[in-house]
C-alpha positions in Angstrom: 68.7 1.6 -82.4 67.4 -1.7 -81.3 69.1 -3.0 -77.8 70.6 -6.6 -78.5 68.6 -10.2 -75.9 71.8 -9.7 -74.0 72.4 -6.1 -73.4 70.8 -4.0 -70.6 68.3 -1.6 -71.4 69.6 1.5 -70.7 67.9 4.7 -71.6 69.8 7.8 -73.3 70.9 10.3 -71.3 70.3 13.7 -73.0 71.5 16.0 -70.2 75.0 14.8 -71.2 77.5 15.4 -74.4 77.5 12.3 -76.5 81.2 11.4 -76.2 83.2 8.1 -75.6 84.3 7.4 -72.7 88.8 6.9 -73.0 90.0 3.9 -71.0 91.3 6.1 -68.7 88.6 7.1 -67.0 86.0 5.4 -64.5 82.7 5.3 -66.1 79.9 7.4 -65.6 76.7 5.9 -63.1 73.9 5.3 -65.6 70.9 7.7 -65.1 67.6 8.4 -65.7 65.8 11.5 -66.2 62.1 10.9 -65.3 59.7 13.9 -65.7 56.8 14.0 -63.1 53.4 15.6 -63.6 52.5 18.5 -61.3 50.2 16.8 -58.0 48.7 17.8 -55.0 51.4 17.8 -51.9 50.5 14.9 -50.2 50.9 15.0 -46.4 54.1 14.5 -45.2 54.9 11.7 -43.6 57.5 12.3 -40.3 60.8 12.0 -40.1 63.8 14.7 -39.3 64.4 15.4 -42.7 61.3 16.6 -43.2 61.0 18.1 -40.5 64.2 20.1 -40.7 62.9 21.1 -44.6 59.6 22.4 -42.4 61.8 25.1 -40.5 64.3 25.6 -42.8 61.4 26.2 -45.6 58.1 25.0 -45.4 58.5 22.9 -48.5 60.1 19.7 -49.1 62.4 19.8 -51.8 64.8 17.2 -53.3 68.3 18.1 -54.4 67.9 15.9 -57.4 65.1 17.7 -58.9 64.8 20.1 -61.3 62.5 22.2 -63.0 60.8 21.6 -66.4 59.6 24.4 -68.9 56.2 22.7 -68.7 55.9 23.3 -64.6 56.6 19.5 -64.3 59.1 18.2 -62.3 62.4 16.3 -63.6 64.2 14.2 -61.6 67.0 12.2 -62.1 67.8 8.8 -60.3 70.7 6.7 -59.9 69.3 3.2 -60.8 73.2 1.5 -60.2 72.8 2.9 -56.6 69.5 1.5 -55.6 70.1 -2.1 -53.7 67.3 -4.9 -55.5 66.4 -7.1 -53.0 67.5 -10.7 -54.5 64.5 -13.1 -55.3 65.1 -16.6 -53.0 62.9 -19.5 -55.0 62.2 -22.7 -54.0 62.6 -26.1 -56.0 59.6 -26.3 -57.6 60.1 -22.5 -58.8 57.8 -20.2 -56.8 58.8 -17.1 -55.0 59.4 -17.9 -51.2 57.7 -15.2 -49.8 59.8 -13.5 -46.0 57.4 -12.6 -43.5 57.6 -8.9 -42.5 58.8 -8.1 -38.6 55.6 -6.2 -36.9 58.0 -3.2 -36.2 56.3 -0.9 -33.2 56.7 3.0 -34.9 60.0 4.7 -34.3 61.4 6.7 -35.8 65.1 6.6 -34.2 64.9 3.2 -34.7 68.1 1.8 -36.4 67.2 -2.1 -36.6 67.0 -3.3 -39.7 64.1 -6.0 -40.0 66.8 -8.7 -39.6 67.1 -7.4 -36.2 63.3 -6.8 -35.6 61.9 -10.4 -36.7 65.0 -11.7 -33.9 63.3 -9.9 -31.3 60.3 -10.8 -32.1 60.9 -14.4 -32.3 62.6 -13.9 -28.9 59.8 -12.4 -27.0 57.0 -14.7 -28.4 55.9 -17.0 -25.8 55.4 -20.5 -26.5 52.6 -22.1 -26.6 51.7 -24.5 -23.2 52.5 -28.2 -24.1 50.2 -30.4 -24.6 49.3 -33.0 -22.1 49.7 -36.7 -22.3 46.4 -38.9 -22.6 47.4 -42.0 -20.6 46.3 -44.8 -22.6 45.7 -48.5 -20.3 46.1 -51.7 -21.7 42.9 -53.8 -21.9 41.3 -50.3 -24.6 44.9 -50.4 -27.3 42.2 -50.2 -30.2 39.9 -47.1 -28.3 40.8 -43.8 -27.7 41.2 -43.3 -24.0 39.4 -39.6 -23.1 41.8 -36.9 -22.3 42.2 -36.1 -18.8 43.9 -32.1 -18.3 44.4 -31.9 -14.9 43.5 -28.3 -13.9 45.9 -26.0 -13.3 44.7 -24.6 -9.8 44.7 -20.3 -10.4 45.7 -17.8 -8.0 43.5 -14.5 -7.3 45.5 -11.1 -7.8 43.9 -10.8 -4.2 44.2 -14.4 -2.7 47.2 -14.6 0.1 47.5 -18.2 -0.5 51.0 -18.9 -1.0 50.9 -22.4 -1.8 49.0 -21.6 -4.8 50.3 -21.1 -8.4 50.9 -18.0 -10.2 52.8 -15.1 -9.4 53.4 -14.8 -5.8 52.9 -11.2 -5.7 51.3 -9.2 -8.5 51.3 -4.7 -8.8 46.9 -5.2 -7.4 48.6 -7.5 -4.5 49.5 -4.8 -3.0 46.1 -3.2 -3.1 43.9 -6.0 -1.7 40.2 -5.0 -1.3 38.6 -4.3 1.8 35.7 -6.1 2.6 32.0 -3.6 3.1 30.9 -4.5 6.3 27.4 -5.4 5.2 24.5 -2.8 6.1 21.9 -3.8 8.4 18.5 -4.4 7.2 16.1 -1.6 7.8 12.9 -2.2 6.9 10.3 0.3 6.0 8.2 1.4 8.3 4.5 1.4 6.4 2.1 3.5 8.2 -0.5 0.9 7.3 0.8 -1.9 10.1 -0.9 -2.0 13.2 1.6 -0.1 15.9 0.3 -1.1 19.8 2.1 1.8 21.0 0.4 4.3 19.2 -3.1 2.8 18.8 -3.4 2.3 23.0 -2.4 6.1 23.3 -4.8 6.9 21.6 -7.6 5.1 23.0 -6.1 6.5 26.0 -6.4 9.5 24.5 -10.2 9.5 23.3 -11.9 6.8 25.1 -14.8 5.1 24.0 -17.6 5.8 25.1 -19.8 3.0 23.1 -19.6 0.4 25.3 -20.5 2.2 29.1 -24.3 1.2 28.6 -25.1 -2.7 28.5 -27.1 -5.3 30.6 -25.1 -5.4 33.6 -23.7 -1.5 33.7 -27.3 0.0 35.7 -27.9 2.4 33.5 -32.0 1.5 32.7 -31.5 -0.2 29.8 -33.3 -4.2 29.8 -31.5 -6.7 31.2 -33.2 -9.4 31.5 -36.1 -11.3 29.7 -37.5 -14.6 31.1 -40.8 -15.3 31.8 -39.9 -13.9 35.9 -38.9 -10.8 33.6 -41.3 -10.5 30.8 -42.0 -7.8 28.1 -45.1 -5.5 27.2 -46.5 -3.5 24.2 -46.5 0.4 25.0 -49.9 1.7 24.0 -48.4 4.7 21.7 -48.8 5.6 18.0 -46.0 6.3 16.1 -46.3 5.2 12.7 -46.2 6.9 8.8 -47.3 6.0 5.2 -45.0 4.2 4.2 -42.2 1.9 5.0 -39.5 3.2 8.0 -36.5 1.7 7.3 -34.3 3.1 10.1 -34.4 4.8 13.7 -31.7 7.0 15.3 -31.6 7.9 19.2 -30.8 11.4 20.1 -27.4 11.2 22.5 -29.7 12.1 25.2 -32.2 9.6 24.6 -35.2 11.8 24.2 -36.1 11.2 21.2 -36.8 9.2 18.0 -35.7 9.6 14.6 -37.5 8.0 12.2 -37.1 7.6 8.1 -39.2 7.0 5.6 -38.6 6.4 2.1 -41.5 9.5 1.3 -38.9 11.3 1.5 -40.2 12.4 5.5 -38.0 12.4 9.0 -39.3 12.8 12.0 -38.3 13.4 15.3 -40.6 11.6 18.4 -40.4 12.6 21.6 -40.1 9.8 24.0 -41.4 11.1 27.0 -45.2 10.9 25.9 -44.2 9.7 21.7 -45.5 12.5 20.3 -44.9 14.0 17.2 -41.9 16.6 17.6 -40.8 17.9 14.1 -41.2 16.8 10.3 -38.1 17.5 8.4 -38.6 17.2 4.4 -36.2 18.9 2.1 -39.3 21.9 0.2 -36.6 22.9 -2.4 -35.9 19.2 -3.6 -38.1 19.1 -7.5 -37.0 15.5 -7.5 -38.0 12.2 -5.3 -36.3 11.6 -1.8 -36.4 8.6 0.2 -35.4 7.9 3.5 -33.3 5.4 5.2 -30.8 6.3 7.2 -30.1 8.9 9.4 -27.5 10.2 12.8 -27.8 13.0 15.2 -24.9 15.5 15.9 -24.1 15.6 19.7 -25.8 18.6 20.8 -28.6 17.4 18.8 -29.4 20.3 17.2 -28.9 18.7 13.4 -29.3 15.3 12.4 -28.1 14.3 8.8 -30.0 11.8 6.7 -29.8 10.6 3.2 -31.9 7.7 1.3 -32.2 7.4 -2.0 -33.3 10.3 -5.1 -35.0 9.3 -7.7 -35.3 11.6 -11.6 -39.3 12.5 -11.1 -39.5 12.7 -14.6 -37.6 10.0 -16.2 -38.5 5.9 -15.7 -36.0 3.3 -15.7 -38.1 -0.2 -17.8 -35.1 -2.2 -16.1 -35.6 -1.5 -13.0 -39.8 -0.7 -13.0 -38.9 2.7 -11.1 -37.8 6.4 -11.5 -33.8 6.7 -12.5 -32.0 6.9 -9.5 -30.1 10.2 -9.5 -26.7 11.4 -7.5 -28.0 10.7 -3.8 -26.8 13.3 -1.3 -26.8 13.7 2.6 -28.6 16.2 3.8 -27.9 18.4 7.0 -31.0 19.6 8.5 -31.6 21.8 11.4 -34.2 20.4 13.8 -35.6 23.3 15.2 -36.4 25.3 11.7 -36.0 21.7 9.8 -35.0 23.6 6.8 -31.4 22.1 5.0 -28.3 23.4 6.3 -25.8 21.7 3.9 -26.1 19.8 1.7 -23.1 16.6 0.9 -22.6 15.1 -2.6 -20.5 11.9 -3.3 -22.2 9.2 -3.6 -23.9 8.0 -6.7 -26.4 5.5 -5.6 -28.3 5.2 -2.4 -26.9 5.4 1.0 -27.3 2.1 3.3 -25.7 3.5 6.3 -24.2 6.9 8.0 -22.3 6.8 11.0 -21.0 10.3 13.5 -17.4 9.9 14.7 -14.7 12.0 16.3 -11.2 11.2 15.7 -8.3 13.1 16.9 -11.2 16.1 18.5 -12.3 16.1 14.6 -15.6 15.4 13.3 -16.7 13.3 11.0 -19.4 11.5 9.4 -18.7 8.2 7.6 -21.1 6.5 5.2 -21.8 3.9 3.0 -23.2 2.8 0.2 -24.3 0.9 -2.4 -22.1 2.8 -5.0 -19.3 0.4 -3.3 -17.3 3.9 -1.5 -17.2 4.9 1.9 -16.9 8.3 2.0 -15.2 10.1 4.9 -17.0 13.8 5.6 -14.7 16.4 7.6 -17.3 18.7 9.1 -16.2 22.1 10.7 -16.2 22.1 14.3 -20.6 22.9 14.6 -20.9 20.3 12.0 -22.6 22.9 9.7 -20.3 23.1 7.0 -17.4 20.7 5.5 -14.2 21.0 5.4 -12.9 18.0 3.1 -14.4 14.6 1.8 -12.6 11.6 1.3 -13.6 8.0 -0.8 -12.6 5.0 -0.3 -11.9 3.2 -3.0 -11.0 0.0 -2.5 -11.3 -1.7 -6.0 -13.2 -4.5 -4.7 -16.9 -3.6 -2.5 -19.7 -3.1 -4.5 -22.5 -2.4 -1.5 -21.3 -1.4 1.9 -24.6 -1.7 4.8 -22.8 -0.8 7.9 -19.9 0.3 9.7 -18.4 -0.5 13.1 -15.4 1.5 14.9 -13.0 -1.1 16.7 -13.1 -0.8 20.7 -10.3 0.5 22.0 -8.2 2.2 19.3 -9.8 5.9 19.5 -12.0 5.1 16.6 -8.7 4.5 14.4 -10.2 1.3 12.8 -13.3 -0.5 11.8 -15.2 -2.8 10.5 -17.7 -2.7 7.5 -20.5 -5.3 6.5 -19.8 -5.3 2.4 -20.4 -7.3 0.4 -20.6 -11.0 1.5 -17.5 -10.4 3.5 -16.5 -8.3 7.0 -13.6 -5.3 5.6 -11.3 -3.9 8.1 -10.8 -0.6 7.1 -8.0 2.2 8.7 -10.4 4.9 8.8 -7.1 7.5 9.9 -5.8 6.7 6.1 -8.9 5.5 5.0 -7.6 2.7 3.7 -8.7 -1.3 3.5 -6.2 -3.1 5.7 -7.7 -7.0 5.7 -11.2 -9.2 4.4 -12.4 -11.7 6.0 -14.4 -14.0 3.8 -17.8 -15.5 2.7 -19.0 -14.7 5.6 -22.3 -15.6 4.2 -23.7 -17.5 0.6 -24.8 -13.9 -0.8 -24.5 -10.9 1.4 -24.0 -10.0 5.1 -26.0 -6.8 5.3 -25.3 -5.8 9.1 -22.6 -6.2 11.7 -22.0 -4.3 15.2 -19.6 -4.6 18.1 -21.0 -5.3 21.3 -20.2 -5.9 24.9 -20.7 -9.3 26.0 -20.9 -9.8 29.2 -21.2 -13.4 30.0 -18.1 -14.5 27.7 -14.7 -13.7 28.4 -13.8 -9.6 29.3 -11.3 -8.3 26.9 -8.2 -7.0 28.8 -7.7 -3.9 30.2 -5.9 -1.2 28.0 -1.6 -1.6 28.4 -0.2 0.4 31.5 3.3 1.3 31.6 4.7 -1.2 34.9 6.8 0.8 36.8 10.4 -0.5 37.2 10.6 -2.5 40.2 13.4 -1.1 43.2 15.7 -4.7 42.3 15.8 -3.5 38.8 16.8 -0.1 40.0 19.7 -1.2 42.1 20.7 -3.4 39.6 20.3 -0.6 36.9 22.8 1.9 38.9 25.2 -0.8 40.0 26.0 -1.5 36.7 26.3 2.5 36.1 28.9 2.2 38.9 30.4 -0.6 37.5 30.6 1.2 34.2 29.0 -1.3 32.5 26.4 0.6 31.7 26.3 5.1 31.0 23.6 7.0 32.5 22.2 8.2 29.5 21.8 4.4 28.4 19.7 3.8 31.9 17.1 6.5 31.2 16.8 5.9 28.0 15.5 1.6 28.3 11.5 1.3 28.7 9.5 0.2 31.0 8.7 -3.5 30.3 5.1 -2.9 29.4 2.4 -5.7 30.3 1.7 -7.7 27.0 -2.1 -8.3 27.1 -3.9 -9.5 23.3 -6.3 -7.8 23.0 -10.0 -8.2 21.5 -13.2 -7.5 20.8 -17.0 -9.4 20.2 -18.2 -8.6 17.3 -22.1 -9.8 15.7 -22.9 -10.1 12.5 -26.2 -11.4 10.0 -26.7 -11.6 6.4 -28.6 -13.5 3.5 -27.8 -16.6 2.1 -28.1 -17.9 -1.6 -32.0 -19.1 -3.3 -32.5 -22.1 -5.1 -34.0 -20.7 -7.8 -36.9 -23.6 -8.1 -38.3 -23.4 -5.4 -37.5 -20.2 -4.2 -36.0 -21.5 -0.9 -32.7 -21.6 0.6 -30.1 -23.6 -0.5 -27.5 -23.4 1.7 -28.7 -23.6 5.3 -31.0 -21.3 7.9 -30.7 -18.2 8.1 -28.7 -16.9 11.1 -26.6 -14.4 13.0 -23.1 -15.1 13.9 -20.8 -13.6 16.9 -17.1 -13.1 16.1 -13.9 -12.5 18.2 -11.5 -10.2 16.4 -8.3 -10.1 17.9 -5.4 -8.0 17.6 -2.0 -8.0 16.6 0.1 -7.7 19.3 3.1 -7.2 17.5 3.9 -3.9 15.1 3.1 -5.0 11.8 0.7 -8.0 12.9 -2.3 -9.5 11.2 -6.0 -9.1 12.9 -7.4 -12.3 12.8 -11.5 -12.6 13.2 -12.7 -16.5 14.6 -16.4 -17.4 15.0 -17.8 -17.8 18.8 -21.5 -19.0 18.5 -24.0 -19.0 15.2 -27.5 -18.1 15.7 -30.4 -19.7 13.8 -33.9 -21.6 14.5 -36.4 -23.5 12.4 -38.7 -20.4 12.3 -36.2 -17.9 11.7 -36.1 -16.5 8.2 -34.9 -13.4 7.2 -33.6 -13.8 3.7 -34.0 -10.2 2.8 -31.8 -7.4 3.1 -31.0 -3.9 5.0 -32.7 -5.6 8.0 -30.4 -4.3 11.2 -29.8 -6.3 14.4 -29.1 -5.6 17.5 -27.6 -6.6 21.5 -27.7 -5.2 24.8 -24.8 -7.5 26.0 -26.9 -10.5 27.1 -29.2 -10.5 24.5 -29.1 -10.5 20.3 -32.7 -9.1 18.5 -32.8 -10.6 15.0 -35.6 -9.9 12.6 -36.8 -12.0 9.9 -38.7 -11.0 7.0 -42.2 -12.5 8.9 -43.3 -9.5 10.7 -41.3 -11.4 14.1 -38.2 -10.4 16.3 -36.2 -13.2 17.4 -34.4 -13.0 20.8 -31.3 -15.2 21.5 -29.2 -15.9 24.6 -25.8 -14.9 23.4 -24.6 -17.4 26.2 -27.2 -20.5 24.9 -27.7 -20.0 22.0 -31.4 -20.5 22.6 -34.3 -18.6 21.8 -35.9 -16.5 24.2 -38.2 -15.0 23.2 -40.1 -13.8 20.1 -42.0 -10.6 20.0 -44.9 -10.6 17.0 -46.4 -7.2 17.0 -45.8 -6.5 12.8 -48.0 -7.3 9.7 -46.5 -9.8 7.8 -43.4 -8.0 6.5 -40.3 -7.2 7.1 -39.2 -6.1 10.4 -35.8 -3.3 9.3 -34.8 -2.0 12.9 -34.7 -2.6 15.9 -32.9 -1.1 18.7 -32.1 -1.5 23.1 -32.8 1.7 24.7 -29.2 3.0 26.0 -30.6 4.2 29.4 -34.4 3.4 29.4 -35.9 -0.1 29.9 -37.5 0.9 26.1 -36.8 -1.9 23.4 -38.1 -0.7 19.5 -38.3 -2.4 16.8 -39.2 -0.4 13.0 -41.1 -2.4 9.9 -42.8 -1.9 6.3 -46.0 -2.0 7.6 -44.9 2.0 8.5 -44.8 1.2 12.5 -42.6 1.7 15.2 -43.4 -0.7 18.0 -42.5 -0.4 21.7 -41.6 -2.5 24.2 -40.7 -2.3 28.5 -41.0 -4.3 30.7 -44.7 -6.1 32.0 -43.8 -5.9 35.7 -43.7 -2.6 37.1 -41.1 -3.5 40.4 -38.4 -4.2 36.9 -39.8 -1.2 35.4 -39.2 0.6 39.1 -36.0 -0.3 39.1 -34.5 0.3 36.2 -35.9 4.0 36.3 -34.0 3.9 39.4 -30.9 3.0 37.8 -31.9 5.7 34.8 -31.9 8.3 36.9 -27.9 6.9 38.9 -26.4 6.9 35.7 -28.2 9.9 34.4 -26.1 11.9 37.6 -22.6 9.6 36.8 -23.2 11.2 33.2 -24.0 14.5 34.1 -21.1 15.0 36.5 -18.7 13.5 33.8 -19.9 16.0 31.5 -19.1 18.6 33.9 -16.0 16.9 34.0 -15.6 17.6 30.9 -16.5 20.5 30.4 -14.1 21.6 32.6 -11.5 19.8 31.5 -11.8 21.0 27.8 -11.9 24.7 29.2 -9.2 24.6 31.0 -7.3 23.2 27.9 -8.2 25.7 25.6 -7.7 28.6 28.7 -3.7 26.5 28.3 -3.4 26.6 24.4 -4.5 30.0 24.5 -1.4 31.1 27.2 1.0 29.4 24.6 0.2 31.0 22.1 0.5 34.4 23.7 3.4 33.4 25.0 4.9 32.1 21.4 3.8 35.7 20.3 5.1 37.2 23.2 
């Protein structure tokens, strides 16, 4: 049956009897039976009914649900009981969308949507009114810029009552306490100069280098002039090749010469006879010896130089290939090599014996740019350890000299064209004094310049005056100072800035065409090294005087200088030795007894009136006073100096024995 257009669509009720309702009975509600296909049960929403159904049976059931024969569920829905909201329309026929209320999830709320919307409107904050824009009469047609007055803000941690905002908040009750600034603690650098440590070290291990000079009355040559001339001693100290270096024994009775034939010779300075010839008989390659030094007991001597491959030739060097160059320790009595110290890759340029904190060391410099610190045993025969000072800058380290009054903690090295200050204890570079010479600086030594201002003595602790003691006692009585604080108050220390004199020489650049010195004449320089006066301070090197002469030409490397504190011996490339007066800077005399070759090394004997020179002609020249009265006086001074030295040696040996006994007793006490 086709429904009428004006009649509502009502589905047939198949479950009810087909009977016509009477007028007396009320109309039954219209029902629709809907078949629902089986489907998995969706997650149940939270609610009271669902919770009760889960408690009762674990399944959610509808009272009007009727199971069908095919497994589906038939549900009867009362369509007249459903409240369908009326749709409102605008004047142009479009439905009006009503905003839904943002209701927080609350299953127990009894508020309907309108109440929730009304609550939301009441709690919503109103926007702040826009600031008014002031306009001037003249510029009515132009919009004036908006002037917005900044509203003062008030921090939650502020106590200002006049500021805007709430006067008290939750955070204002918990005010942040201002943390006191931690004091800046400077991290101590082990390389910083520490005056107290260094000078205590110097007092404990005093220097002996500066004991002999021109005014020490030790027998050394002290004056060179027309009234005190020098003469050549008739002796035969020579070798078959250039003698590049010399070394005096500690007691001054022997002289060692080093030759590039791989031979070191020991000579007597009593009669100038040859005592011993040292050569490594087990070496299959070529040895060349340049430098060396005795150990304190004179039983050993360490030598070094160049070691070349006997079987391979270098076209670039026009010489045999260079092999790693070791230091060799010879027994002076037997002539045998007892130790080989390997660590340098190129020729050695210097080696120095030194004692630091009672331990024995060798310090060597090489053309490979490294300074090696060799820690030796107490007998100087075996090696304990080696430290290589790699500063990454030095190309060639020629000579080293230890800074006076520092306990051998610091030394100055002539390296490249500079002078470099090193910390021997920590094996580290501290400072570089640049551009001493235009090409390179190959020699430098600390001296005692007797005609200049003398360095101050080591600082000593000054006793506290009685007035200070009385004031301290009164402070303790008045309660202004504790007795423990007074005990910890250090005594004042004398502040006298230390310094030392240093001489150097170098090589200047040559003109490429004329092969002449392009910058200046060759020269030697007297420097003043000023020590730091505060902890962590810097060292300063100043020039005191420069020594040069028009005829002084010394533009060759591996040339050493010497001084007795009054005169400076400066070798040349023409077989001459210039004698400069340190005070006046003038040439006092010129010694010319070598061939027209480089003079390599010079030395003042510390306890005898002797002056020695060696050169590439393979000869050693020895000079002494010409006047017999000067010789007699010098010998007398030498004998007195020897007696004093012997007494000092006895006292030192006794003190060392006593200290050894004390240490032994302490060890036994600890054992007990």
